[in-house]
N, C-alpha and C positions, 0 to 999 in steps of 0.2 A: 567369385568375388567380382564386383563390378565397380567402376568409378574409381576416383582417386581417393585413397583412404589414408595416405600419409603426407606429411609435410616434407616433401623431398628436398627443397632448398635448405630447410633446417637440418635434415639428416646429413646432407652433404657438408654443410658448414661444421656440424658437430664432429664428423669424421675427420675433416681437415684439421680442426683444432686438436683433436685427440692424438693424431699421429705427428704433431709437431709443426703444423703450418706449412705454407707453400714452400718455404725454404728447405723443408725436409723431403719434398717430393722430387724424386728423380725421374719418375714416369708413371703413367696411369693408362690402363686399358680396361676393357670389360669383355666378358663372354656371356653365355646364356644366363648365368645366375650369379656371377661374381664380379665385383669391382676389384681389379688387380692393381695394386700399387707397388712401385719400387721405391723403398724408403732409403735415404742416406743413412739414417740411424733408426733402429727399431728397439722397442722395449716391451717387457711383459706388461707394464702398466697400460700402454697403448692398446695392446691386444685385449686386455680385460675390459678396458673402458669401451672400446668399440663393440665388443661382443655383447655388452650390456645395453646397447642402444636399441630403442624401439625400431623395428624394421630390419634389424640385422639378425640373421640366423646363427652365424658363428664366424670366427676368424681362423683361417688356416695360413700358417707361414711355411711356404715351401717353394722350391724352385727359384729362390731369391726374391720372392714376391710376398707381399702382405695382402692375402686374398680375403676379401670381405664377402661372405656368402649372403646375398640379399634375396635371391629368388627372382620371380617374374618381373619385379619392378626395378631391376638393376639398371635398365636403360634410362629410366627417369632420374635415378640417383646419379648415374654417370653424367648425364647431360647437365645436371646442376653442378656437379663437381667440376666439370670441364669449364664452367663459367668462372669458377673461383681460382683455377690453376691454369697456367699457360702450358698445357700438356705437350703440345707439339714442340715447344722450344725450351722446356725446362731443362736446365743443364744437369748432366748426370756425372760430371767429372768427379764428384765426391761420393757417388753412389757406391755401395758395397758391390763388388763384382761377383763375389761368390765363386763357386766351382764352375768349371766349364760345362758340366752337365746342367747345373742350375741355369746358367746363362742361355744354353741352347733351349731348354724347356720354356724359359721366360720369353725368348724370341718367338718360338712356335706359337705360344699363346697369344702374344701381341699381334702376330701376323694373321692367324686364322680366325681368332675369336670374333673380330668385327663383322666378317661376312659369312659366318657359318650358317646362318639362317638362309642365305641365298643358295648355298650348296644344298642345304636340307630341302628347300622348296623345289629345287631342280630335281633332286633325287626322288621326291614324292611324285613329281610330274612324270618322271620316267616310269615309276611304278604303276601309275594310272594307265600309261600307254601300254605297258605289258598286259595289264588286265583287259584293256580294250581289245587288244589284238587276240587275246585268248577267247573272249566272248564273241568277237566278230572277226573271224579269220579273213585276212586280206585287207583289214582296216589300214594297214601300214601303206597301202597304195593310194589312200585317200589324201588329197592335198591338205585338208584341215589337219589330219593326223601328222602330216609331214611338217607343217608349220609349227605345231606344238612341239614336235620332236626336236627341231633345230633350236627352238627357244630353250628347251630343257638342257640341251647340250652346250649352249652358249657360255654359261658361267665356267664350264670346265675347259672349253676350247680356249677361252681368253683368261684362264686362271692366272697366268703371269701378270696380267694388268692389275687384277685385284691385289696380288701380292706386292706389286710395285707401289700401290697406294698405301697399304698398311705398313709395309716394310720401310718405306721412306719416312713415315711418321716415327717408327720405332728407332731407326738409325739416324733420324734427324738430318735428312738430306732433301733436296728440292724434289717435290712430288712430281712435277711436270717433266723434269729431266728423266726421272726414274720411269715414268709411264712411257715416255718416248722411246727409251732404250728397250723396255720390255715389249712394247708394241712391235718393235722391229723383229723380235724373236718369233712372234706369231704371225708375221707377215705371210700371206699366201705365196709371195715370190720366193721366200726362203724355203717354204714347203716344197715348191716345184724344184728348186735347186737340190734339196736333200733327196728328192725322189730320183733325180738324174744320177746322183752319186750312188744311190742304192741300186740303180740299174746298171752300174759298171762305169759310169762316167767319172771323169777326173776333174775336180774343180779345186781352186786354191785361192788363198788371199795373201797377197804379197809373197808368193812363193811357198806359203805354208798350206799343206793339203787340208781340205775341209772334210769333215765327217758327215754321215747321213743323219745325225741326231736332229730331231725336231723338238719343239719346245711347247707345243700346245699341251695343256693339262699337266705341265711339269711344275715342280715346287722348288727344288734346290737351285737350279740354274738362275731363275730370276731373283731368288732370295740372296744368293751369293753375289749376283750382279749388283744389287742395290747396296749390299754391305760394303763392297769394295768401292762402289761409286761414292759412298759417304766420305771415304778418305780422300778419294781423288778430287771431289768437289771442294772439300776443305783446303786441300793443298793448292788448288788453282785459285781459290778466292783470296788466299793470303798473299799470293805472288803476282796477281794480275791487277792492273790499274782499274779503278772503279769506273772509268769512262768506257772501257771496252769489256768489262767483266760481264754485264748482262747478256752480251751476244756470244763472246768467245768461251765462256765457261760451259754453256750448254753444247756449243759446237764441239769443243774438245772432249767433253764427257761422252757424247754420243759416238764420235769417231774413234774413241779409244775403247769404250766399254762394250759396244755391240760386237765388233770383231774379236775382242779379247774373249768374250763369252762364247762366240761361235767356234773359235779356234781352241780354247783351253778350258775355260770355266765350265761351259755346258757339258762337253764330253766327260770331264772328270767327275763333276757332281752327279751327273746322270748315272754314271757307272757306280758311284757310291750308293745312291738311292736304290738302284737296281740290285746291288750287292746285298744290302740289308734286306730288301724284299725277298731276294732269293734265299737268304739264310732262313728267314721265317718259313718260306714255302718249302724248303727242304725238310724242316721239322714237321710241317703240316702234311706233307706227302708221305714221309717215312714213319712218322709217329703221330698220326692225326689225333688219337685219343689224348696224348700228352699235350699237344697244342691246344686242343679243346679245353682240357682241364685247366691249363694255365690262364687262357683268355677268359673262359667262362667263370672261373673261380676268383680271379684276381682283378678283373677289369674295374669293378666298382671300388676296390681298394685304391687303385690308381687314380680314379676320379676324386676320391676323398682328398688326396694330396694335390689335386689340380695339375697333374703332369700328363694328362691324357692326350694333350695335343702333340706330344712327341712322336706318336705313331703315324701322324697324318702323311708325311712324305712317303713312308713305306707303303701305306694303303693306296695312295694315288699312283705310286709307281707300279703296283700290281695291276691296277686298272689300265694304266697306259701300256704296260708290256703285254698283258694277257687278256685284258677285257673282263677280268673277274678277280675276286678276292675272298678268301675264306676268313680273314681276320674279322671283318665286319659281320660275317654270319655268326661267328662265336660271340662277338661283342653284343649282338642283338639278344642272344639267349641270356647273357649276363644281365642285360637291362630288364628283360622280362622276369627274371628271377627276383629282382628287387620289387617289381610290381606285385609278384606273387607273395612276397613277404609282407608287403603292405596289406594286401587282400587278406592274408592270414590274420593280421592284427585286427583289421576291421571286423572280421567274423568272430574273433575271440573276445574282443574287449566288450565290457559293459559300460565303458566310459564314453559318454556321448561326444566329448570334445576330442578325445583321441580318434574316434571314428570319423569325426568331421575333418580333422587334419589328414587322416589316412585317405579319405575320398579325394580331397584336393590334390594330395601328393600323387595318388594313383593316376588321376586324370593327366597330370603333367607328365608322368612317366610314359604315357601312351605316345607322347611326341618325342621320346628319347631323352628327356631331361630328367635325371634321377636325383639331383641334389636335394629338392624338397622331400623326396621319399627318404633319402639317406639321413639328412639332418633332422627332419621332422618326425620320423618313425624308426627306421631300421637301426641306424647307429645310435640313436638316442636310447633305445631299449636294448641294444647290443645283440640279444638273441636273434631277432629277425635279420640282422646284418649277417650273422654267422650262417643262419639257415639259408639266406639268399645266396651267399657265396657257394655254399655246398651244393645247392640246387642248380646254380648256374654251371658249376663244374660237371655235375652229373648229366644235366641236359645237353651240354656241349659234347661230352664224351659219347653219349648215345648218338647225337647228331653226326658226329665225325664218321661213323660207319656208313653214312649215306653221302659223304663228300659234299657238304653244303658250301655254296658260294653265293656271293652277291655279284650280280652282273651289271649293276648300276650303282654308282657311289651314293651313299646316304650320309648327308652331313651330320644327322643325329640318328643313328641306327636305333630302332625300336620296333614295337609291334606294327606300326603303320607302314614300315618299310620292308616287312617280310616278303612282300611280293617282288622285291628286287632280287629274290633268289630263284625266280622262275626262268627257266631256259630250256628250250626243246632239246638241245644237245646234251643237257645234264638233267634228265628227268627226275633223278633221285634227290637233287639238291633241295627243292622246295619241301619234299617230304621229310628230309632230315631237319630242316628248319622248323617245320610245324611240329614234329615229334619232340624235338629238343625244347621248343618253346612251351609245349604242353607240359612236359616234365618240369620245366623251370617255374611254371606258374602254379602247378598243383602241389609239387613236393613241399615247398615252404609252407603252404597252407596246412598240409597234413602235419608237418613237424611242429608248427605253432599250436595246433589244436592238441597235440599230444604232450608237448613239453612247455607250453606257455610262451609268453613273449617278454616278460620282464617287469619293469619297475612299477607300473601303476595298476597291476593286475588285481590288487585287493580293493580298488575303488570302483564302485559301480554306480549307475545312475540312481539306484534306489538305496544306496548305502549298505547293501547286503554284504556282510563280511564273509559269507560262505564262499565267495569267489576265491578268497585266499586259500581256503582248503582245497578248492577245486584245482587250483594251480599247484598243489603240493606244498603250500606254505602255511604258516600259522601266524596269528597276530597281525600287526600292522605291516603294510607293504614295505618291503625293502626298496628304498629309493636309490637309484644310481644316477649321479649327475650326467647330463648330456654334454656334448662338446661345446655347447654355447656358453656364454659368459656367466653372469651371476644367476640368471633365471629367477623365477619366483618359485612356484611349487608344483611338482610333477606336471601332469598334463593339463592342469588347470589353465595355465597360461599358454598351453598349446592352442587354445582358442585364439590367442593373440597372434599366433603364427598365421592364422587365417586372415588376420587383419594387419599383417605385416609387422606384428610385434613379437616375432618369433624369437627375439633375443631372450625373452623370459620363459622359454620353453624348457629350460633345464629343470631337472627334477629334484625333489627333496633328498638331502643326504640321508644315509641309513639312520633309522630311528628304532629304538629298542621297544620290545613289548612293554606296554604300560604296566606299572607296578600294581599290586593288588589294591593298594590304598586308593587308586584312581579308577578301579573297576566300576564303582557305582556311577561315576560320571559318564563312563562309556556306555552304560546300559540305559541311560535316560534318553527320552525322546527330544529333549531340548537342552541347549547349552547357551548360556549368556556370555557375552564378551564385554568386558569393561573398557572404559576409555583409556587408551594408551597415552593420551595427552590431555592437558587441561586447556580448554579453549572453547570457542564458539563452534557449534555443530552446524554443518552446511550439507545440502544434498550434493551428490556426485555431479549433478548437472551444473553446479556452480564452479567446478574445476575448469580453468581455462586451458585444457588439454584434452583433445578428442579421445585419445587412448584411454583416459580415465573417465571422462564425462559420459562417453557412449556406453560404458559398462563392459567394453570389450575385455578389460583386464580383470573384471570381477565385480561383484556386488558389494555395496557398503555405503560408507558416508565419507565426508571430509571434515577436517578440523582445522580451524584457524587458531594456531597456538597462542596462548597468553603466557606460557611458561617456556622453558628451554630444556625440559626433561621428557624422556620417553620411557614409559613404564610397561611392564609385562601385563597384558590384559587377561591372562589366564595361566594355569599351570601347563607346562609343556616343555618344548625344546626350541633352541635356536636352529632353524632349518637352513638359513642361508643369509649371508651378509654381503652387501655390495662392496667391491674393492675400494670404492670411494666413500663408503660408510653412509651414503645418503639414503639407503633403503635397506630394509631388513625383513626377512621372512620368518614367520613363527609357525609352529604346529602344536596344537593343543593335544593333551593326552587322549582325547576322544577322536582326533583326526581332523579337526577344523584347521584349515590352512589360511593364515592371515598374512597379508603383505602390506607394509607401511612404507610409504615413500615420502620422506620429509622434504617438503618444498617441491618446486618444479624446476627442471633443468639444473638441479643442484649437483649433478654429476660433474658439471664444469668446474666446480670448486675443488675437485680432487681431494676431498676429505678434510679440507682446512677447517671448516666450522664445527666438525663433529669429533666427539670423544667417546670411544666405545668402552663399555664397562662389562661386556660379556664376550665370549668367543663362539665361533661356529660350533654347533653341537652341544653347547651347554644346556643343562637342565635349568628351567626357570620356574619361579613361583609368582603367582599373581601379586602385582605390586612391586616386583623387583625393578630397580633402576637399570635400564638396558643401555641407554645412550643419552648424552647431553649434547646440545648444539648451541651455537651462537646465532641467535635469531637476528640480531642487528647486523652482523656481518653478512648474512644471506641477503637481507633487505638492501644493504648498501651496494650489493652487486646488481641490484635491480631485479632480483628473482623473487617470485611469490613464495611465501612460507606455507601456504595452504597445503595440508597433508592428507592425501587419500589413504583411507583405511579399508582394505578390501578383503573379502572372503573369496579366495581364488578357486576353491573347489565347490562352489555353490551348486554345481550340477549333481553333487552327491546328496543333496538335501531337498526336502519338499518345499521349504520356504526359508527365507532370511528376512526377518522382521526388523525394521528400523525403529528405534525408540522415538519417543516424542519430545525428548529434552532439547532445549535450545543451547544449553551450555554444558560442557563436559567437565566433571570433577573427577578426583582420583578414583572413587569407587562407583561412579555412575555406570550403569549398564546401557550401552549404546546399540547393541545388536543382539538378536536372539536367533539362533540357528535351530531349525525344526527338522528332525529326521523323518 
């Protein structure tokens, strides 16, 4: 995908309105694929509404956060959202605190997510240096190599300063005071003093003995420093006269917090991080297969719930203590397994749109970002997710016998960072990674070819129903809803995922085998679709919404209603109904999937103008009244009533012919689907 394909300001505004406005926002951050909101009050309705928005893949509520999975354009959405909400200073006094675990996870996410790409870039740079030194022995003596090397290490050396910036925003304290305090921790002078202590020297501060702890590449000491600083600064601001406050608050904060960290906070938190790392390392050393099975099999499940940032301090502690880490080695195999599951679906499916989404998600996975693969393919179809987790566990177990490690931190572990496992002192490490990754990518492909992958397997680009039998099924494909919101119909709208309309990627609910009385309709080569509304027929290009007018959501027509009733255009079933009743998905007995969106932006009306006369899953007959709506109320809100009527699985048919009528009546045929 290239270019700007979504109206990001509108999406940001819609999200803000759906979650209750600025007054309900206690905090907002972003990571590689998610807009992470802390809401004072959350609701099921907000989750359903946001999930249904074009450009949103799904919504996950976990770790005390309302996590909106958007994908690669999350940065643009976050930037627009930040313009609408005073993120840095939004009060959180009324925010739900949640459990301690949730608050810790939310903090880790807020602190690390903003600069994860910096660490990832530095990790890739180190991987390239490893390859260079292998291909050209002695290259590390070259000054150019050395310059690139110190550039790659700089983000890790000065990691406490990055943490000072993001943590100060999260804890809402003065960023410059936080940076000044954390900069002191990585001062070369302190490193020299710590070295003296390590060599047997005795140094103290106000009579208190200092330890040899250093703080470059550390996580918890600067994090706790900024957290406590937020309380100290608030205390001083409330008690100090405004005339002297600008000078003496920073002075007192620095003179209190830096020594306090060196004397107490630093040694204690470093001991804690190292203790957690040592606990994992004990498991990895004494039961490596078990450690591999846990990380390789469950890592992507952790990613689904958005709590994966919680392991960052442990991993960085491993690199700081030992210069290596096995967790990221197993983590990489888990990532590769998801890519393998996507590859298996690409090779198995006859659905062109599913294949298109798979290719896009697979490419993203190469960079260690698996959310598009998870929500677009593997979790959506369920079986690939299971096969991916199994394959990740098997690959990591096999790799564990070779003692794999990463010797350079990877911000986003994945196929491109496998080279970080190369080290002359541990020659089997890279072989373990390569063998484990090979298993992880091949095994899910084999499993999917043998057992299928799930919900849209009966639809093919040529409409050949024999694929269902090939998958060990009969009749119409069993459709299982994906985790996204309302969705349109199976993988038809997966094409919109490629156009950032992934919210419609949910699949059709289970539909029964058509009855014998409908068999003749199924066997014909053509099917006509009657007008669901009475009104003027317009081309899709007339719809003032790019998602519809571009055809990205499906082929069809638009109707400017003269009436306020929506009728069934064929015999079939109700496939899906939007929570706000403004959109409805239908499936004919022969498999045509139709999506009708009454008006534009009518999701904002929260169902007020709409009255439903059917339920999700109901059987319908052509001409049945499905829904009524108050056209005047919609227009009074300044919203267009023009209604797109779309065939969302057009890729299953040879052609979709638009009729020549200018005006739709009850029995008028507006579309003809040709198999």
